[in-house]
C-alpha positions as CSV (number, residue, x, y, z in Angstrom):
1,M,32.1,44.6,92.9
2,K,33.8,41.8,94.9
3,I,33.5,39.3,92.2
4,S,34.7,41.7,89.5
5,M,37.7,42.7,91.7
6,M,38.6,39.0,92.2
7,N,38.4,38.3,88.5
8,K,40.5,41.4,87.6
9,V,43.3,40.5,90.0
10,Y,43.2,36.9,89.0
11,R,43.4,37.7,85.3
12,I,46.3,40.1,85.8
13,S,48.2,37.6,88.0
14,L,47.7,34.8,85.4
15,L,48.8,37.1,82.6
16,F,52.1,38.0,84.3
17,L,52.7,34.4,85.3
18,L,52.3,33.3,81.7
19,L,54.6,36.1,80.5
20,F,57.2,35.1,83.1
21,L,57.0,31.4,82.1
22,F,57.1,31.8,78.3
23,V,58.6,35.1,77.5
24,S,61.7,34.9,79.7
25,P,63.1,31.8,77.8
26,A,62.6,33.6,74.5
27,L,64.6,36.6,75.8
28,G,67.4,34.3,76.6
29,Y,67.2,32.9,73.1
30,F,67.5,36.3,71.4
31,A,70.5,37.1,73.5
32,K,72.5,34.4,71.7
33,A,74.9,35.4,69.0
34,E,74.6,34.2,65.4
35,S,76.8,31.3,64.1
36,S,80.4,32.3,63.4
37,S,83.9,31.0,62.9
38,Y,85.6,33.1,65.5
39,K,88.6,31.4,67.2
40,A,88.4,33.4,70.4
41,Y,85.6,35.0,72.4
42,V,86.1,37.9,74.8
43,I,84.2,38.1,78.1
44,N,84.3,41.7,79.5
45,I,84.2,41.8,83.3
46,K,84.3,45.6,83.9
47,Q,81.6,45.9,86.5
48,D,80.8,44.6,90.0
49,I,80.7,40.8,89.9
50,D,77.3,39.4,90.8
51,S,74.9,36.6,89.7
52,V,74.1,38.4,86.4
53,T,77.9,38.4,85.7
54,E,77.9,34.6,86.4
55,Q,75.0,34.1,83.9
56,Y,76.8,36.2,81.3
57,V,80.0,34.2,81.6
58,K,78.0,30.9,81.4
59,R,76.3,32.1,78.3
60,V,79.5,33.1,76.5
61,L,81.3,29.9,77.4
62,T,78.4,27.9,76.1
63,E,78.3,30.0,72.9
64,A,82.0,29.7,72.3
65,E,81.9,25.9,72.6
66,E,78.9,25.6,70.3
67,Q,80.6,27.8,67.7
68,G,83.8,25.8,67.8
69,A,86.1,28.5,69.3
70,T,89.3,27.4,71.0
71,T,90.0,30.3,73.3
72,V,88.1,32.5,75.7
73,I,89.7,35.7,77.0
74,L,88.6,37.2,80.3
75,R,89.1,41.0,80.1
76,L,89.3,42.0,83.7
77,N,88.9,45.5,84.9
78,T,87.0,45.3,88.2
79,Y,87.1,46.2,91.9
80,G,85.4,42.9,92.8
81,G,81.9,41.7,93.8
82,E,80.0,38.8,95.4
83,L,82.0,35.9,96.7
84,K,79.3,33.3,95.8
85,S,79.1,34.5,92.2
86,T,82.9,34.7,92.0
87,I,83.3,31.0,93.0
88,G,80.5,30.1,90.6
89,I,82.4,31.8,87.7
90,G,85.6,30.1,88.8
91,E,84.0,26.7,88.6
92,L,82.6,27.5,85.1
93,L,86.0,28.4,83.9
94,M,87.7,25.3,85.4
95,N,85.1,23.0,84.0
96,S,85.3,24.5,80.5
97,K,87.0,22.6,77.7
98,L,88.3,25.8,76.1
99,E,91.6,27.5,76.7
100,I,90.9,30.3,79.2
101,V,93.2,33.3,79.4
102,S,92.9,36.2,81.9
103,Y,93.9,39.6,80.8
104,V,94.2,42.2,83.6
105,E,93.4,45.6,82.1
106,S,94.1,48.3,84.7
107,K,93.0,46.3,87.7
108,A,91.7,42.9,88.9
109,M,91.0,43.5,92.6
110,S,89.3,41.3,95.1
111,A,86.8,39.0,93.3
112,G,88.6,39.8,90.0
113,T,91.8,38.3,91.4
114,I,90.0,35.2,92.6
115,I,88.6,34.7,89.0
116,A,92.1,35.3,87.5
117,L,93.5,32.6,89.8
118,H,91.0,30.1,88.4
119,T,92.6,30.4,85.0
120,P,95.9,28.7,83.8
121,T,97.3,31.8,82.1
122,I,97.3,35.5,83.2
123,Y,98.5,38.4,81.1
124,M,98.7,41.9,82.5
125,Q,98.6,45.4,81.0
126,K,101.5,47.7,81.8
127,G,100.7,49.6,85.0
128,S,97.9,47.2,86.0
129,T,97.4,45.7,89.5
130,I,96.2,42.4,90.9
131,G,95.4,41.4,94.5
132,A,93.6,42.7,97.7
133,A,91.3,39.7,97.5
134,A,90.2,39.5,101.2
135,A,86.5,38.8,101.8
136,V,84.8,42.1,102.7
137,D,81.2,43.1,103.5
138,S,79.2,45.8,101.6
139,S,80.9,48.5,103.6
140,G,84.4,47.3,102.7
141,K,85.2,45.9,106.2
142,Y,87.0,42.6,106.4
143,I,84.7,39.7,107.1
144,G,85.8,38.1,110.4
145,N,83.8,34.9,109.8
146,E,86.3,32.1,110.4
147,K,84.5,29.7,108.0
148,T,84.6,32.2,105.2
149,Q,88.3,33.1,105.8
150,S,89.2,29.4,106.0
151,F,87.4,28.6,102.8
152,L,88.9,31.4,100.9
153,K,92.5,30.6,102.0
154,E,92.0,26.9,101.2
155,K,90.5,27.8,97.8
156,V,93.4,30.0,96.7
157,S,96.0,27.6,98.1
158,E,94.6,24.8,96.0
159,L,94.4,27.0,92.9
160,T,98.1,27.8,93.2
161,K,98.9,24.1,93.4
162,V,96.9,23.4,90.3
163,Y,98.6,26.1,88.2
164,N,102.1,26.0,89.9
165,R,102.0,29.5,91.5
166,D,103.5,30.7,94.7
167,T,101.0,29.8,97.5
168,Q,102.3,32.4,100.0
169,I,101.7,35.3,97.6
170,A,98.1,34.1,97.1
171,L,97.5,33.8,100.8
172,A,99.0,37.2,101.4
173,M,96.3,38.6,98.9
174,V,93.4,37.1,100.8
175,D,94.5,36.9,104.5
176,P,94.6,40.2,106.5
177,Y,94.9,38.5,109.8
178,S,98.4,37.1,109.7
179,E,101.9,38.3,108.7
180,K,103.5,37.0,105.6
181,D,107.3,37.0,105.0
182,L,107.7,37.6,101.2
183,T,111.3,38.7,101.4
184,M,112.5,36.0,99.0
185,Q,109.8,36.7,96.4
186,L,109.1,40.5,96.6
187,N,111.6,41.8,99.2
188,L,108.8,42.8,101.6
189,I,106.9,41.5,104.7
190,K,103.1,41.8,104.6
191,P,102.0,43.1,108.0
192,V,98.9,42.1,109.9
193,G,95.8,44.1,108.9
194,E,96.8,44.5,105.3
195,V,96.4,42.4,102.1
196,L,98.9,42.2,99.3
197,S,98.5,43.9,95.9
198,I,101.2,43.6,93.2
199,G,101.8,45.4,89.9
200,A,102.3,43.9,86.5
201,E,106.1,43.7,86.7
202,D,106.1,42.1,90.1
203,A,103.4,39.7,89.0
204,L,105.7,38.7,86.0
205,K,108.7,38.4,88.4
206,V,106.9,35.9,90.7
207,G,105.3,33.9,87.9
208,Y,101.7,35.1,88.3
209,A,101.7,36.8,84.9
210,K,102.9,35.0,81.8
211,N,103.8,38.3,80.2
212,V,103.1,42.1,80.4
213,V,101.6,43.7,77.3
214,T,101.0,47.3,76.3
215,N,97.3,46.9,75.4
216,F,94.7,44.4,74.2
217,D,96.1,44.4,70.7
218,G,99.4,43.4,72.2
219,L,97.7,40.5,73.9
220,L,96.3,39.3,70.6
221,V,99.8,39.3,69.1
222,E,101.0,37.2,72.1
223,L,98.1,34.7,71.5
224,G,98.7,34.6,67.7
225,L,95.2,36.0,67.0
226,Q,93.9,38.5,64.4
227,Q,91.3,41.0,65.4
228,S,88.9,39.5,62.9
229,E,89.2,36.1,64.6
230,V,88.0,37.5,67.9
231,S,84.4,38.0,69.0
232,E,83.8,40.5,71.8
233,V,80.5,39.4,73.3
234,T,78.7,42.1,75.4
235,T,76.0,41.6,78.0
236,S,72.5,41.3,76.4
237,F,69.7,43.7,77.1
238,T,68.0,41.0,79.2
239,E,71.1,40.7,81.4
240,R,71.5,44.4,81.7
241,F,67.8,44.7,82.6
242,A,68.2,41.9,85.2
243,K,71.2,43.6,86.7
244,F,69.1,46.8,87.1
245,L,66.2,44.9,88.6
246,T,68.4,43.1,91.1
247,H,70.2,46.2,92.3
248,P,69.6,46.4,96.1
249,I,67.8,49.8,95.9
250,V,65.7,48.8,93.0
251,V,64.7,45.6,94.8
252,I,63.5,47.5,97.8
253,V,61.5,50.0,95.6
254,L,59.8,47.1,93.7
255,L,58.9,45.3,97.0
256,V,57.6,48.6,98.5
257,I,55.3,49.2,95.4
258,G,54.3,45.5,95.3
259,I,53.4,45.2,99.0
260,A,51.7,48.6,99.3
261,G,49.9,48.2,96.0
262,I,48.4,44.8,96.7
263,V,47.4,45.7,100.3
264,I,45.8,49.0,99.3
265,E,43.8,47.3,96.4
266,L,42.5,44.6,98.9
267,M,41.6,47.2,101.5
268,F,40.1,49.7,99.0
269,P,38.9,47.7,96.0
270,G,37.8,49.5,92.9
271,F,40.9,51.7,92.4
272,G,42.6,49.2,90.1
273,A,45.9,51.1,89.7
274,P,47.4,50.1,93.1
275,G,46.8,46.4,92.5
276,I,48.0,46.5,88.9
277,L,51.2,48.4,89.9
278,G,51.7,46.0,92.8
279,I,51.5,42.9,90.7
280,I,53.7,44.4,88.0
281,S,56.4,45.4,90.5
282,L,56.5,42.0,92.2
283,S,56.5,40.3,88.8
284,M,59.5,42.4,87.7
285,F,61.2,41.4,91.0
286,F,60.8,37.7,90.3
287,F,61.6,38.2,86.6
288,G,64.9,39.9,87.5
289,S,65.8,37.3,90.0
290,Y,65.1,34.4,87.5
291,I,67.1,36.0,84.7
292,A,70.0,36.7,87.0
293,G,70.1,33.0,87.9
294,I,69.2,33.7,91.6
295,S,66.0,31.8,91.7
296,A,64.0,29.2,89.7
297,K,60.6,29.7,88.1
298,E,59.0,27.9,91.0
299,T,59.4,30.9,93.2
300,A,57.0,32.9,91.0
301,F,54.4,30.2,91.7
302,L,54.7,30.9,95.4
303,F,53.9,34.6,94.7
304,I,50.9,33.8,92.6
305,I,49.5,31.3,95.1
306,G,50.0,33.7,97.9
307,V,48.1,36.5,96.2
308,L,45.2,34.1,95.3
309,L,45.0,32.8,98.8
310,I,44.7,36.3,100.2
311,I,42.0,37.1,97.7
312,I,40.1,33.9,98.5
313,E,40.2,34.9,102.2
314,L,38.1,38.0,101.4
315,F,35.3,35.9,99.9
316,V,35.6,32.6,101.9
317,P,36.4,33.7,105.4
318,S,38.7,31.1,107.1
319,F,39.4,33.1,110.3
320,G,42.6,34.4,108.8
321,I,44.1,31.0,108.0
322,L,44.2,31.5,104.2
323,A,45.5,35.1,104.6
324,I,48.4,33.8,106.8
325,L,49.2,31.0,104.3
326,G,49.1,33.5,101.5
327,G,51.3,36.0,103.2
328,G,53.7,33.2,104.1
329,A,53.9,32.0,100.5
330,I,54.6,35.6,99.2
331,I,57.3,36.2,101.9
332,T,58.9,32.7,101.2
333,G,58.9,33.5,97.5
334,I,60.6,36.8,98.1
335,L,63.3,35.3,100.3
336,L,64.0,32.5,97.8
337,A,64.3,35.0,95.0
338,S,66.9,37.0,96.9
339,S,70.7,36.5,96.5
340,S,70.9,35.3,100.1
341,L,68.6,34.8,103.1
342,Q,70.2,37.7,105.0
343,T,69.9,40.0,102.0
344,G,66.3,38.9,101.5
345,L,65.3,39.5,105.1
346,I,66.9,43.0,105.1
347,S,65.3,44.0,101.8
348,F,61.9,42.7,102.8
349,G,62.1,44.3,106.3
350,V,63.0,47.7,104.9
351,A,60.3,47.4,102.2
352,L,57.7,46.3,104.6
353,A,58.3,49.2,107.0
354,I,58.1,51.8,104.1
355,A,55.0,50.0,102.7
356,I,53.2,50.2,106.0
357,I,53.8,53.9,106.2
358,I,52.4,54.4,102.7
359,I,49.4,52.2,103.5
360,I,48.7,54.2,106.7
361,L,49.0,57.6,104.9
362,F,46.7,56.3,102.0
363,S,44.2,55.0,104.5
364,K,43.9,58.4,106.2
365,T,42.9,60.0,102.8
366,Q,40.3,57.3,102.2
367,K,38.4,57.3,105.5
368,G,35.1,55.4,105.3
369,K,35.9,53.9,101.9
370,G,37.7,50.8,102.9
371,L,36.4,47.2,102.3
372,W,36.4,46.6,106.1
373,N,34.1,49.5,106.7
374,K,31.3,47.7,104.8
375,F,31.2,45.2,107.7
376,I,31.0,47.9,110.4
377,L,27.8,49.6,111.5
378,K,28.8,53.2,112.1
379,E,25.4,54.9,111.6
380,K,23.7,56.1,114.9
381,L,20.0,55.6,115.3
382,T,19.4,58.9,117.0
383,S,16.5,61.3,116.7
384,E,18.9,63.9,115.3
385,E,19.5,61.6,112.4
386,G,15.8,61.4,111.7
387,F,15.1,58.1,113.5
388,I,12.1,57.8,115.8
389,P,13.1,56.1,119.1
390,A,10.8,53.6,120.8
391,E,8.5,55.1,123.4
392,T,9.9,54.8,126.9
393,Q,7.6,53.9,129.9
394,N,9.5,55.2,132.9
395,E,6.2,56.8,134.2
396,L,4.9,53.2,135.0
397,V,7.5,52.6,137.6
398,G,5.8,52.1,141.1
399,K,2.3,51.6,139.6
400,N,0.2,48.6,140.4
401,G,-1.6,46.4,138.0
402,V,-3.0,42.9,137.4
403,T,-1.8,40.1,135.1
404,I,-4.0,39.3,132.2
405,T,-1.9,36.3,131.1
406,A,0.4,34.1,133.0
407,L,4.0,35.5,133.1
408,R,6.5,32.8,132.1
409,P,8.4,35.2,132.6
410,A,6.9,37.4,129.9
411,G,3.3,38.1,129.3
412,T,0.7,40.9,129.5
413,A,-0.6,42.9,132.4
414,L,-3.2,45.7,132.8
415,I,-1.5,48.7,134.3
416,D,-3.1,52.1,134.6
417,E,-6.0,50.8,132.5
418,K,-3.6,49.9,129.6
419,R,-2.4,46.5,128.3
420,V,1.3,46.4,128.7
421,D,3.8,43.7,127.7
422,V,5.8,42.9,130.8
423,L,8.2,40.3,132.2
424,T,9.1,39.2,135.7
425,E,12.5,39.3,137.4
426,G,12.8,35.7,136.7
427,G,9.9,33.9,138.5
428,F,6.5,32.6,137.4
429,V,3.3,34.6,138.0
430,E,-0.2,33.3,137.3
431,A,-3.0,35.2,135.6
432,N,-5.2,37.6,137.6
433,R,-2.5,38.2,140.2
434,P,-1.6,41.7,141.5
435,V,1.8,43.1,140.4
436,V,3.8,46.3,140.8
437,V,6.2,47.8,138.2
438,V,9.8,47.8,139.6
439,K,11.8,48.9,136.5
440,A,11.4,50.3,133.0
441,E,14.3,50.1,130.6
442,G,13.5,51.3,127.1
443,T,10.6,49.1,125.9
444,W,11.1,46.6,128.7
445,V,8.7,46.8,131.7
446,V,9.7,44.6,134.7
447,V,7.1,43.7,137.3
448,R,7.0,41.9,140.7
449,E,4.1,39.9,142.2
450,V,2.4,41.6,145.2
451,K,1.8,39.1,147.9
């Protein structure tokens, strides 16, 4: 059973590793659009900005350049997202050879504002808003980290200089910790504890928006484009699937199933399903992380190596060394496949706690069936269980006899006219010497020489 279990898990692990290595590039290939003669490509950013959004932007920019387009339009309608991915998108836009135009449709808040500031031209829809770009955590509270705040202020300040925009307005959008006098620009003073947001007309007034249009068709007129000359590229199935797999709650669920499934399979071999589900779940975790651009393929190898080391430990005991190395490889792979070390630690910690509860509950329903129980002798050798205990000789205590053989310290003596295997309390007794029985414990009879 042990060998078959090892082969089964090994084959499954190898299968998913091969799928990960060879199928994922193919999925990226099929996500590409066919050759075209479009002059402009549209990137829709209408969701939370994350690493998947960054990969989507990168893909469309590459596609547009390969197809000979001249313009890329960022269609922004978002509340924001991750700062790291936002800066990554900004760098992609600034390094592109194409003409980049931002179009604020309804709203470009927080990270959406930072992205728009990375582009030379901003158009806004009537009634739309831009701003409120301070760094916040997942609960919406301002991040008080001085390095983050300093970086963000310096970044927007430099961007305004590149594209000749009012620096104080950009700083007012990202800095909640200082007052900003914008009387000259907007006839207001931004107080401490707030960040600036401005509407389309005010953005036009202060030079942040090149023009205000009624809708997207109006934008195309402004750019001198026909609808037939514009390709609106949506996110691919692979990118949407990766976005789902990298959602914080889904990540925890995958890790819980992965950890619990593999541990249960190792503890209770023969079930099959827990181990298969565990490997599939962790493979999906690494697959989503790779497609989202969070990790490289190498992180999947750490997972495979970790699982194999733990399996080898079961058949080649190394006093836990291989198991520790395997567990460390799996944990390291999970952390490297997370969007950040902090996020990875939190996700893994929560998943581990839930997985332990599941493992304990499962173990209670499988008492006596675990792998470790095969190494533990639980059967009692009692007469009630049908075993015949060895004859005790307590009745010999106090009786005299004579040694038949020398006792060194064990030998034979004649006691009560019976040959009895005896041993001394530690000394040497010659043959044909008188002895007395001083103790009888089970089958052991202890004698002492009578002098």
